[in-house]
C-alpha positions in Angstrom: 0.0 0.0 0.0 1.2 3.5 -0.8 1.3 6.2 1.9 -1.1 8.3 -0.1 -3.7 5.5 0.2 -3.5 5.1 4.0 -6.9 5.7 5.6 -6.2 5.1 9.2 -3.5 4.4 11.8 -3.5 0.6 11.1 -2.7 1.3 7.4 0.2 3.6 8.5 1.4 0.9 10.9 1.5 -1.7 8.1 3.3 0.6 5.7 5.8 1.4 8.5 6.4 -2.3 9.3 7.2 -3.0 5.6 9.5 0.0 5.2 11.6 0.1 8.4 14.2 -2.4 9.5 12.6 -4.8 11.9 14.5 -3.7 15.0 13.5 0.0 14.4 9.9 -0.9 13.8 9.7 -3.0 17.0 11.3 -0.2 19.0 8.8 2.3 17.8 5.8 0.1 18.0 6.5 -1.7 21.3 6.3 -0.7 24.9 8.7 -1.5 27.7 8.8 -4.8 29.4 5.4 -6.6 29.3 3.7 -3.7 27.4 0.9 -3.4 30.0 0.7 0.4 29.7 0.8 0.2 25.9 -2.1 -2.2 25.9 -4.1 -0.1 28.4 -3.5 3.0 26.3 -4.6 1.3 23.1 -7.7 0.0 24.8 -8.7 3.5 26.0 -8.0 5.0 22.6 -10.0 2.3 20.8 -13.0 3.0 23.1 -13.2 6.6 21.7 -15.9 6.8 19.0 -16.3 9.8 16.7 -19.9 10.5 15.6 -19.7 12.8 12.6 -22.7 15.1 12.4 -23.0 15.3 8.7 -26.5 15.7 7.3 -27.5 17.7 10.4 -28.5 21.2 10.0 -25.6 23.4 11.1 -25.1 27.1 10.7 -21.3 27.6 10.9 -19.7 30.9 10.5 -16.5 30.3 8.7 -15.4 33.9 9.0 -12.9 35.1 11.6 -11.0 38.3 12.4 -7.3 38.2 11.7 -5.3 41.3 12.6 -8.5 43.4 12.3 -9.4 42.0 8.9 -12.2 39.7 7.9 -10.9 36.3 6.9 -11.9 32.7 6.4 -10.6 29.9 8.5 -9.0 26.6 7.4 -9.4 25.7 3.8 -7.8 22.3 4.1 -11.1 20.3 4.2 -12.0 21.9 0.8 -8.9 20.3 -0.7 -9.8 16.9 0.7 -13.1 17.0 -1.3 -11.5 18.2 -4.6 -8.1 19.5 -5.5 -9.9 22.3 -7.4 -12.0 23.6 -4.6 -9.3 25.2 -2.4 -7.8 27.3 -5.2 -11.3 28.3 -6.3 -12.1 29.5 -2.8 -8.8 31.4 -2.6 -9.5 33.1 -5.9 -13.0 34.1 -4.7 -11.8 35.7 -1.4 -10.9 39.1 -2.9 -14.4 39.3 -4.4 -15.9 39.0 -0.9 -13.2 41.3 0.5 -11.8 38.4 2.6 -8.3 36.9 3.2 -7.2 33.3 3.8 -6.1 32.7 7.4 
């Protein structure tokens, strides 16, 4: 699998395992002694569930004040949807008298 196709931590772990020398991978991946703390940390982390609230009505104000000027916040999520969206938003900012943060 290519790094650009990794979707989650497990995908990254598998890529890392294939690319690094075994001793380096085991050092980074492992915990000390019997790895009790490592196992406990993973258990707690895996218990966390994210519930995306897509399709819910949300009124989000994407504007912010930056050095006294109206601006728009992070454009990164636009790029995830389409490589063309972020540049299009940036080109439109002057028309709305906004700046990218």
